[in-house]
VODRENGU-256999 format. One record per residue (C-alpha): residue in three letters; x, y, z. Coordinates in Angstrom, 3 decimals. Example, Ala and Ser with C-alpha at 12.3 -4.5 7.8 and 13.67 -1.06 7.14 Angstrom:
VODRENGU-256999
<residu->Ala, c1->12.300, c2->-4.500, c3->7.800> $
<residu->Ser, c1->13.670, c2->-1.060, c3->7.140> $
END
This chain:
VODRENGU-256999
<residu->Met, c1->-91.883, c2->63.667, c3->-47.022> $
<residu->Leu, c1->-88.661, c2->63.363, c3->-49.006> $
<residu->Glu, c1->-85.505, c2->62.747, c3->-46.965> $
<residu->Val, c1->-82.216, c2->63.321, c3->-48.787> $
<residu->Ser, c1->-78.674, c2->62.634, c3->-47.581> $
<residu->Val, c1->-75.957, c2->64.410, c3->-49.552> $
<residu->Lys, c1->-72.492, c2->62.948, c3->-49.123> $
<residu->Thr, c1->-69.655, c2->65.288, c3->-50.078> $
<residu->Thr, c1->-66.127, c2->63.949, c3->-50.629> $
<residu->Phe, c1->-63.387, c2->66.573, c3->-51.022> $
<residu->Ser, c1->-60.403, c2->65.914, c3->-53.292> $
<residu->Gln, c1->-58.326, c2->68.629, c3->-51.643> $
<residu->Asn, c1->-58.003, c2->70.385, c3->-48.296> $
<residu->Ala, c1->-60.738, c2->72.924, c3->-47.596> $
<residu->Ser, c1->-62.582, c2->74.652, c3->-44.756> $
<residu->Asn, c1->-66.167, c2->75.106, c3->-43.714> $
<residu->Asn, c1->-66.209, c2->78.322, c3->-45.709> $
<residu->Tyr, c1->-67.640, c2->75.895, c3->-48.262> $
<residu->Lys, c1->-71.366, c2->75.267, c3->-47.950> $
<residu->Ile, c1->-73.838, c2->72.599, c3->-49.049> $
<residu->Ala, c1->-77.371, c2->73.079, c3->-50.368> $
<residu->Cys, c1->-79.966, c2->70.820, c3->-51.950> $
<residu->Ala, c1->-82.598, c2->71.911, c3->-54.491> $
<residu->Leu, c1->-85.627, c2->70.284, c3->-56.095> $
<residu->Thr, c1->-86.799, c2->70.991, c3->-59.655> $
<residu->Glu, c1->-89.766, c2->69.722, c3->-61.647> $
<residu->Asp, c1->-90.304, c2->69.200, c3->-65.389> $
<residu->Asn, c1->-93.523, c2->69.249, c3->-67.437> $
<residu->Val, c1->-95.163, c2->71.914, c3->-65.258> $
<residu->Thr, c1->-98.360, c2->73.452, c3->-66.608> $
<residu->Gly, c1->-101.006, c2->75.843, c3->-65.322> $
<residu->Thr, c1->-104.097, c2->77.736, c3->-66.359> $
<residu->Ser, c1->-103.813, c2->81.054, c3->-64.512> $
<residu->Ser, c1->-102.311, c2->84.203, c3->-66.012> $
<residu->Gly, c1->-99.211, c2->83.652, c3->-63.929> $
<residu->Tyr, c1->-98.314, c2->80.817, c3->-66.284> $
<residu->Asn, c1->-98.427, c2->83.078, c3->-69.355> $
<residu->Gln, c1->-95.016, c2->83.478, c3->-71.011> $
<residu->Ser, c1->-93.656, c2->86.902, c3->-71.886> $
<residu->Asn, c1->-92.560, c2->86.818, c3->-75.536> $
<residu->Ala, c1->-90.209, c2->89.492, c3->-76.888> $
<residu->Tyr, c1->-90.075, c2->87.681, c3->-80.258> $
<residu->Ala, c1->-93.781, c2->88.068, c3->-81.034> $
<residu->Gly, c1->-94.353, c2->89.485, c3->-84.503> $
<residu->Gly, c1->-90.906, c2->88.487, c3->-85.807> $
<residu->Gly, c1->-89.283, c2->91.903, c3->-85.323> $
<residu->Asn, c1->-86.461, c2->90.423, c3->-83.221> $
<residu->Gly, c1->-85.764, c2->87.532, c3->-85.566> $
<residu->Val, c1->-86.460, c2->83.812, c3->-85.382> $
<residu->Met, c1->-86.730, c2->82.064, c3->-82.009> $
<residu->Gly, c1->-87.868, c2->78.486, c3->-82.365> $
<residu->Gly, c1->-91.387, c2->79.372, c3->-83.433> $
<residu->Tyr, c1->-92.007, c2->81.977, c3->-80.732> $
<residu->Glu, c1->-91.931, c2->84.655, c3->-83.427> $
<residu->Ser, c1->-95.288, c2->83.258, c3->-84.582> $
<residu->Leu, c1->-96.849, c2->83.302, c3->-81.089> $
<residu->Pro, c1->-98.464, c2->86.271, c3->-79.331> $
<residu->Asn, c1->-97.112, c2->88.266, c3->-76.397> $
<residu->Pro, c1->-97.749, c2->86.921, c3->-73.853> $
<residu->Val, c1->-98.015, c2->83.289, c3->-74.868> $
<residu->Pro, c1->-101.181, c2->81.911, c3->-73.194> $
<residu->Ala, c1->-100.678, c2->79.464, c3->-70.336> $
<residu->Ala, c1->-102.500, c2->76.748, c3->-72.298> $
<residu->Gln, c1->-99.651, c2->76.739, c3->-74.834> $
<residu->Met, c1->-96.802, c2->76.558, c3->-72.328> $
<residu->Ile, c1->-95.037, c2->73.617, c3->-70.655> $
<residu->Tyr, c1->-92.202, c2->74.499, c3->-68.258> $
<residu->Asp, c1->-89.151, c2->72.344, c3->-67.445> $
<residu->His, c1->-86.503, c2->72.786, c3->-64.727> $
<residu->Val, c1->-88.939, c2->74.693, c3->-62.495> $
<residu->Ala, c1->-87.300, c2->75.372, c3->-59.115> $
<residu->Arg, c1->-89.628, c2->74.064, c3->-56.415> $
<residu->Ala, c1->-87.536, c2->74.205, c3->-53.238> $
<residu->Ile, c1->-84.039, c2->74.748, c3->-51.880> $
<residu->Ser, c1->-82.706, c2->73.786, c3->-48.464> $
<residu->Pro, c1->-81.541, c2->75.298, c3->-46.222> $
<residu->Ser, c1->-81.269, c2->78.494, c3->-48.351> $
<residu->Phe, c1->-79.655, c2->79.952, c3->-51.467> $
<residu->Glu, c1->-76.512, c2->80.548, c3->-49.407> $
<residu->Gly, c1->-76.284, c2->76.917, c3->-48.243> $
<residu->Ser, c1->-74.976, c2->75.782, c3->-44.870> $
<residu->Ser, c1->-71.641, c2->74.648, c3->-43.462> $
<residu->Ala, c1->-73.228, c2->73.078, c3->-40.357> $
<residu->Ser, c1->-72.386, c2->69.542, c3->-41.523> $
<residu->Leu, c1->-68.733, c2->70.399, c3->-42.270> $
<residu->Pro, c1->-65.881, c2->70.614, c3->-39.741> $
<residu->Gly, c1->-63.740, c2->73.751, c3->-39.473> $
<residu->Thr, c1->-60.908, c2->72.047, c3->-41.364> $
<residu->Ile, c1->-61.541, c2->69.518, c3->-44.124> $
<residu->Asn, c1->-58.756, c2->67.187, c3->-45.216> $
<residu->Ala, c1->-58.431, c2->65.779, c3->-48.721> $
<residu->Gly, c1->-60.328, c2->62.519, c3->-49.031> $
<residu->Glu, c1->-62.731, c2->63.203, c3->-46.177> $
<residu->Ser, c1->-66.472, c2->62.625, c3->-46.628> $
<residu->His, c1->-69.243, c2->64.454, c3->-44.817> $
<residu->Ile, c1->-73.008, c2->63.945, c3->-44.930> $
<residu->Ser, c1->-75.645, c2->66.689, c3->-44.993> $
<residu->Asn, c1->-79.283, c2->65.743, c3->-44.401> $
<residu->Phe, c1->-82.250, c2->67.574, c3->-45.920> $
<residu->Ser, c1->-85.997, c2->67.162, c3->-45.532> $
<residu->Phe, c1->-88.673, c2->68.336, c3->-47.956> $
<residu->Thr, c1->-92.469, c2->68.221, c3->-47.837> $
<residu->Leu, c1->-93.859, c2->67.594, c3->-51.328> $
<residu->Pro, c1->-97.305, c2->69.146, c3->-51.910> $
<residu->Ala, c1->-99.888, c2->66.983, c3->-53.659> $
<residu->Asp, c1->-99.689, c2->69.030, c3->-56.882> $
<residu->Trp, c1->-95.959, c2->68.299, c3->-57.339> $
<residu->Asp, c1->-95.289, c2->65.221, c3->-59.481> $
<residu->Glu, c1->-92.333, c2->63.365, c3->-57.956> $
<residu->Asn, c1->-92.013, c2->61.330, c3->-61.172> $
<residu->Asn, c1->-90.953, c2->64.531, c3->-62.967> $
<residu->Met, c1->-88.691, c2->65.871, c3->-60.231> $
<residu->His, c1->-84.933, c2->66.068, c3->-59.839> $
<residu->Ile, c1->-82.700, c2->66.385, c3->-56.785> $
<residu->Ile, c1->-79.730, c2->68.731, c3->-57.190> $
<residu->Gly, c1->-76.799, c2->68.739, c3->-54.776> $
<residu->Leu, c1->-74.810, c2->71.979, c3->-54.666> $
<residu->Leu, c1->-71.297, c2->72.659, c3->-53.366> $
<residu->Ile, c1->-70.946, c2->76.429, c3->-52.846> $
<residu->Asp, c1->-67.478, c2->77.970, c3->-52.602> $
<residu->Pro, c1->-66.449, c2->80.749, c3->-50.171> $
<residu->Ser, c1->-67.296, c2->83.469, c3->-52.736> $
<residu->Gly, c1->-70.875, c2->82.191, c3->-53.026> $
<residu->Arg, c1->-70.390, c2->80.598, c3->-56.447> $
<residu->Ile, c1->-71.467, c2->77.021, c3->-57.198> $
<residu->Asp, c1->-68.202, c2->75.069, c3->-57.329> $
<residu->Asn, c1->-69.780, c2->71.747, c3->-58.226> $
<residu->Ala, c1->-73.238, c2->70.235, c3->-58.602> $
<residu->Ala, c1->-75.044, c2->67.132, c3->-59.783> $
<residu->Ser, c1->-78.619, c2->66.193, c3->-60.563> $
<residu->Thr, c1->-80.599, c2->62.961, c3->-60.464> $
<residu->Ser, c1->-84.251, c2->62.011, c3->-60.572> $
<residu->Ile, c1->-85.850, c2->60.738, c3->-57.378> $
<residu->Ser, c1->-86.243, c2->57.220, c3->-58.785> $
<residu->Glu, c1->-82.626, c2->57.115, c3->-59.983> $
<residu->Ala, c1->-81.382, c2->58.294, c3->-56.596> $
<residu->Val, c1->-83.283, c2->55.576, c3->-54.790> $
<residu->Ala, c1->-81.948, c2->52.912, c3->-57.139> $
<residu->Asn, c1->-78.396, c2->53.978, c3->-57.822> $
<residu->Gly, c1->-77.256, c2->57.263, c3->-56.331> $
<residu->Phe, c1->-75.007, c2->59.500, c3->-58.413> $
<residu->Glu, c1->-71.523, c2->60.979, c3->-58.411> $
<residu->Val, c1->-69.739, c2->63.985, c3->-59.865> $
<residu->Gly, c1->-66.087, c2->64.919, c3->-59.623> $
<residu->Pro, c1->-63.523, c2->65.698, c3->-58.747> $
<residu->Asn, c1->-64.746, c2->67.644, c3->-55.706> $
<residu->Leu, c1->-68.176, c2->66.249, c3->-54.942> $
<residu->Ser, c1->-69.709, c2->62.836, c3->-54.485> $
<residu->Ile, c1->-73.435, c2->62.638, c3->-53.763> $
<residu->Thr, c1->-75.639, c2->59.690, c3->-52.981> $
<residu->Glu, c1->-79.275, c2->59.758, c3->-51.877> $
<residu->Phe, c1->-81.059, c2->57.029, c3->-50.017> $
<residu->Phe, c1->-84.619, c2->57.110, c3->-48.706> $
<residu->Asp, c1->-86.110, c2->55.516, c3->-45.611> $
<residu->Asn, c1->-88.963, c2->53.937, c3->-47.560> $
<residu->Asn, c1->-86.578, c2->52.202, c3->-49.968> $
<residu->Ile, c1->-86.746, c2->48.447, c3->-49.381> $
<residu->Asp, c1->-83.114, c2->47.376, c3->-49.283> $
<residu->Asp, c1->-82.128, c2->43.918, c3->-48.036> $
<residu->Glu, c1->-78.481, c2->44.929, c3->-47.782> $
<residu->Leu, c1->-78.942, c2->47.113, c3->-44.668> $
<residu->Arg, c1->-81.797, c2->47.224, c3->-42.155> $
<residu->Val, c1->-82.010, c2->49.017, c3->-38.808> $
<residu->Tyr, c1->-84.695, c2->48.483, c3->-36.157> $
<residu->Pro, c1->-86.509, c2->49.461, c3->-34.035> $
<residu->Asn, c1->-86.883, c2->52.928, c3->-35.511> $
<residu->Pro, c1->-87.326, c2->55.163, c3->-33.529> $
<residu->Val, c1->-84.985, c2->53.635, c3->-30.946> $
<residu->Ser, c1->-84.177, c2->54.531, c3->-27.336> $
<residu->Asp, c1->-81.524, c2->52.036, c3->-26.265> $
<residu->Ile, c1->-80.361, c2->49.202, c3->-28.541> $
<residu->Leu, c1->-80.321, c2->49.582, c3->-32.331> $
<residu->Asn, c1->-80.376, c2->46.309, c3->-34.221> $
<residu->Val, c1->-78.429, c2->46.267, c3->-37.473> $
<residu->Ser, c1->-78.936, c2->43.577, c3->-40.116> $
<residu->Ile, c1->-76.617, c2->43.370, c3->-43.115> $
<residu->Ile, c1->-76.272, c2->41.077, c3->-46.100> $
<residu->Ser, c1->-72.616, c2->41.406, c3->-47.046> $
<residu->Pro, c1->-71.314, c2->40.473, c3->-50.504> $
<residu->Asp, c1->-67.709, c2->40.844, c3->-49.319> $
<residu->Ala, c1->-65.664, c2->39.064, c3->-46.689> $
<residu->Val, c1->-63.415, c2->42.060, c3->-46.054> $
<residu->Glu, c1->-63.501, c2->45.852, c3->-45.944> $
<residu->Asn, c1->-66.930, c2->46.196, c3->-44.308> $
<residu->Thr, c1->-67.280, c2->49.514, c3->-42.475> $
<residu->Ile, c1->-70.160, c2->50.920, c3->-40.435> $
<residu->Ser, c1->-70.264, c2->54.664, c3->-39.680> $
<residu->Ile, c1->-72.806, c2->56.691, c3->-37.700> $
<residu->Tyr, c1->-73.407, c2->60.408, c3->-38.347> $
<residu->Asn, c1->-75.549, c2->62.894, c3->-36.433> $
<residu->His, c1->-78.148, c2->65.212, c3->-38.012> $
<residu->Ala, c1->-75.413, c2->67.724, c3->-38.888> $
<residu->Gly, c1->-73.424, c2->65.087, c3->-40.773> $
<residu->Gln, c1->-70.705, c2->64.835, c3->-38.107> $
<residu->Leu, c1->-69.096, c2->61.423, c3->-37.677> $
<residu->Ile, c1->-70.078, c2->59.896, c3->-34.305> $
<residu->Arg, c1->-68.576, c2->56.421, c3->-34.517> $
<residu->Thr, c1->-66.967, c2->54.043, c3->-37.005> $
<residu->Phe, c1->-66.755, c2->50.244, c3->-36.884> $
<residu->Asp, c1->-64.373, c2->48.187, c3->-38.995> $
<residu->Val, c1->-66.128, c2->44.820, c3->-39.203> $
<residu->Asn, c1->-64.351, c2->41.660, c3->-40.293> $
<residu->Val, c1->-66.963, c2->39.056, c3->-41.204> $
<residu->Thr, c1->-67.519, c2->36.303, c3->-43.704> $
<residu->Ser, c1->-69.835, c2->36.860, c3->-46.614> $
<residu->Gly, c1->-73.530, c2->36.416, c3->-45.964> $
<residu->Ala, c1->-76.132, c2->37.740, c3->-43.538> $
<residu->Trp, c1->-75.111, c2->38.969, c3->-40.114> $
<residu->Asn, c1->-76.490, c2->41.043, c3->-37.261> $
<residu->Phe, c1->-75.157, c2->43.104, c3->-34.383> $
<residu->Asn, c1->-76.387, c2->45.633, c3->-31.827> $
<residu->Ile, c1->-75.369, c2->49.240, c3->-31.139> $
<residu->Asp, c1->-76.053, c2->50.881, c3->-27.776> $
<residu->Val, c1->-77.437, c2->54.355, c3->-28.560> $
<residu->Ser, c1->-78.849, c2->55.028, c3->-25.084> $
<residu->Lys, c1->-76.312, c2->57.813, c3->-24.501> $
<residu->Tyr, c1->-76.892, c2->59.479, c3->-27.890> $
<residu->Ala, c1->-78.689, c2->62.823, c3->-27.889> $
<residu->Lys, c1->-82.271, c2->62.634, c3->-29.142> $
<residu->Gly, c1->-82.608, c2->63.357, c3->-32.852> $
<residu->Leu, c1->-82.015, c2->62.126, c3->-36.400> $
<residu->Tyr, c1->-78.963, c2->60.010, c3->-37.285> $
<residu->Ser, c1->-77.614, c2->58.259, c3->-40.374> $
<residu->Ile, c1->-75.929, c2->54.866, c3->-40.433> $
<residu->Glu, c1->-73.663, c2->54.113, c3->-43.382> $
<residu->Tyr, c1->-72.593, c2->50.648, c3->-44.501> $
<residu->Arg, c1->-69.655, c2->50.588, c3->-46.909> $
<residu->Asn, c1->-67.837, c2->47.773, c3->-48.641> $
<residu->Lys, c1->-65.621, c2->47.533, c3->-51.723> $
<residu->Lys, c1->-68.588, c2->47.573, c3->-54.100> $
<residu->Ala, c1->-71.183, c2->49.957, c3->-52.668> $
<residu->Thr, c1->-72.306, c2->52.322, c3->-49.931> $
<residu->Thr, c1->-75.754, c2->52.238, c3->-48.326> $
<residu->Ile, c1->-77.251, c2->54.749, c3->-45.899> $
<residu->Lys, c1->-80.279, c2->54.466, c3->-43.632> $
<residu->Lys, c1->-81.715, c2->56.972, c3->-41.196> $
<residu->Phe, c1->-82.857, c2->56.312, c3->-37.639> $
<residu->Val, c1->-84.257, c2->58.429, c3->-34.826> $
<residu->Val, c1->-83.115, c2->58.303, c3->-31.191> $
<residu->Gln, c1->-86.014, c2->59.201, c3->-28.885> $
END
């Protein structure tokens, strides 16, 4: 399972006529069946030179083909979804959309990329960004000016933010190692990316812990975001 959180920050006022989608692509894809053969209109050289394809047959046998940027999945659809966005979006606001993918055994996650898509009201892609899975786990990524995307995964060992127990039914324990003495903010979002609660926490630098009562939260998937002046970290938890 691959869990992706896409955080979108708008630089201008907008509405939920905008939609968010997330796609997965894979490089270095090969196959042996005829479906992997490549149609070749340049065979024989009659249509000019095309990077050596003029010397290859039509179709090019699968054994001679390696495919990059192969679309493997898109969620929730080609049209995207506005479920994680409010009806009116103010400039500077951030909203989180969560996506879940099941990766079959024959997909190589080391060759895969995550692509966040911001789709405008006409259905065109207004902004997008791509990162490998390993880069997303380590660093996240950002594009501008309209879209900021960061991915974090539940199986990423990160000493900066820990939440437990997970799943939780009453009290969620939060453990944070803070590099800053000021501007520490905790935010909780539901599965649709809607902000549930925000805490402005004034603490000294170092490790600290506190508890959040989630007993009245609806059952489901949530995200907790820790932000300071230097970085933002997100973890997921389930209320059961």
